[in-house]
N, C-alpha and C positions, 0 to 999 in steps of 0.2 A: 309565600311564607313570611311576609314581611310581620304580619302577627302572628310568628311563630319565633321573630327578634334573629331572624339570621340572616346574614349578609354576607356579600361578596366584597372583599375589597383586591385591587389595584392597586401595588407601588407601578414607579413610575418603569422599574427593571422589568418586572410581567406587562407593565402595555407594551416596553420595547421588544420584549422576545411575541409578541399580538402581532406586533407590525415586522415581523421576521418570519411570519408563518411560512412553511414549505407548501410547493407542488406537487399536490397527493396528498398534502395531510384533507382528511376529514373536514374538522372545522376552517380549512380554507374557502371552503363552497361559501360555506354558513357566511363568515367576517365580510368575504363580497358581498356578498347579498344585504349584508347591516350597512355596509359602507355606502352602497351604492341603489337604493330602493327606487321602485319605478320599473323592472323591466317587468314583462308580460313571460312568466314562467307557463302559459301553455306552451310554449316552444322550448326546445330542450338547448341551454346553455353550457355551454365549457368552459371553465379556466383555462383561460388562453394563457399561454407568453406571447406577450407585449413583442418583447424582441425575442425570436424563434431560439429555442435552445439549442435545435441544430448547428444556430449560428456559433456556439460557443463551445467548442474544439479547441484544440491549442495549436493545432494547425490551422485553421480557418482566424484564429486570431492571433496567431504568426502574420498570417498573409492581409489581415486590418491593419498592421501596424501596433498589436498592442504588444510590448515589454514581455519578455519571460515571467519578470518576475510578479508581473500586475494579472498574467492571466487565471489562477489559480480563485483570485481576488473574484475576477468576471462571473469565471464559472459557477459558482459557490452561487451567486449574487443571481444568476439568470434563473432560480428557483425559487427566489423567496419574492413574499406579499410585494412587494414594490415592481417587479418586472411580470407583473398578471393582473388579469384583467377578466371579468366574462364577456363572453363572445356567442353569438348564438350560433347553432352548429355548423350552417350549411356555411357564415361568413368564416369563422373559424378553418373549415375543410379550403376555403378556396385561397384562403392565405400564407398559410404552408411554409415555405424558410422566407419567404419577404420580406425584408428590411420593412422597418412597419412606417416609416417616411415615406418609401414608395409605396407602399400596401394604402395608405390612408388615402396619397396623393389619388390613387385608383378608383376605391371606393367613394371617396366621398371630393369631385371634383371639384364641388365648388367650397372655395374659401371661406367662407359665413358654414355653410354643414357641418365640415371639416373641424372647424376651430369648436364648434358647436356640441357633435359628436366627442372630440377630445376632453376637452372641457366638463364635460358629461363622465369621463370615467376618469377625473381627476390628471388628468396630462396637459400640464403646460409647454410642454415644447418633445419633439421627437429629435435629437440629433443625427442625421443623415450617414453620420459615424459609428462604426463598433467601437473605435476606440473611444469615444467620447461616452458612454456607456455608462460609466460610472456617475458620472456628472446627473443625467438624466436618472440613473436607480436613488441615488441620494437627494434631488429635488423631491420625487416622488414618495422615497420612503418620508419624509416631510412631513407633506401633505396628507400621507394614510396616517400619519402618526398622530395628527390633530384631529382628521377625522375620528378615530377611533377614541379619543379622549371626547370629542363631541357626544359620542353615539355612546359610552358608557358613564357618561357626566349627567347624560338628559335624565334620566331615572333616575338620579340618585342625589346623595350631598357630599359636595369637597369637603375635605378637611387637607390644614397645613397639602403636600403630594402626595399625598392618599388617597386613591377615588376611592369610595363607598358606594356598593349597590345595595338596597334593599331587599331584599329578594324571600 
């Protein structure tokens, strides 16, 4: 499409919106495959909640010590891109409602292997307590935002704060 003189332009607000895609949005799977290349898609992959969605009920959040005034924010954030990853279907079925720190430790008992996998998913830390979810979420959001900007700029020219993609 570059020969036709058409381009896609992404301003910072649009890039921020991309970084907040929801679970269930068809673009979410596509974005995760763009941000995390190298998966063997001959196997079936799921869009997985890193912190399981089932943990984000008002009752469970209250039991975890999350103040009532923060619960809606956590419930909303639980379905957004920073809490999502691609996970092979069989692994996702094994994971179920386990806290991610516990599941990753069981799945990858070797610290180096676990760290390598977490890094491959752009996860720098996994708080053990649900009350610390927003710190995890905000950190991963920034990491994904940077990856999105890099992915969009790999085939484009940048001017000011607007990203242009020639298509």
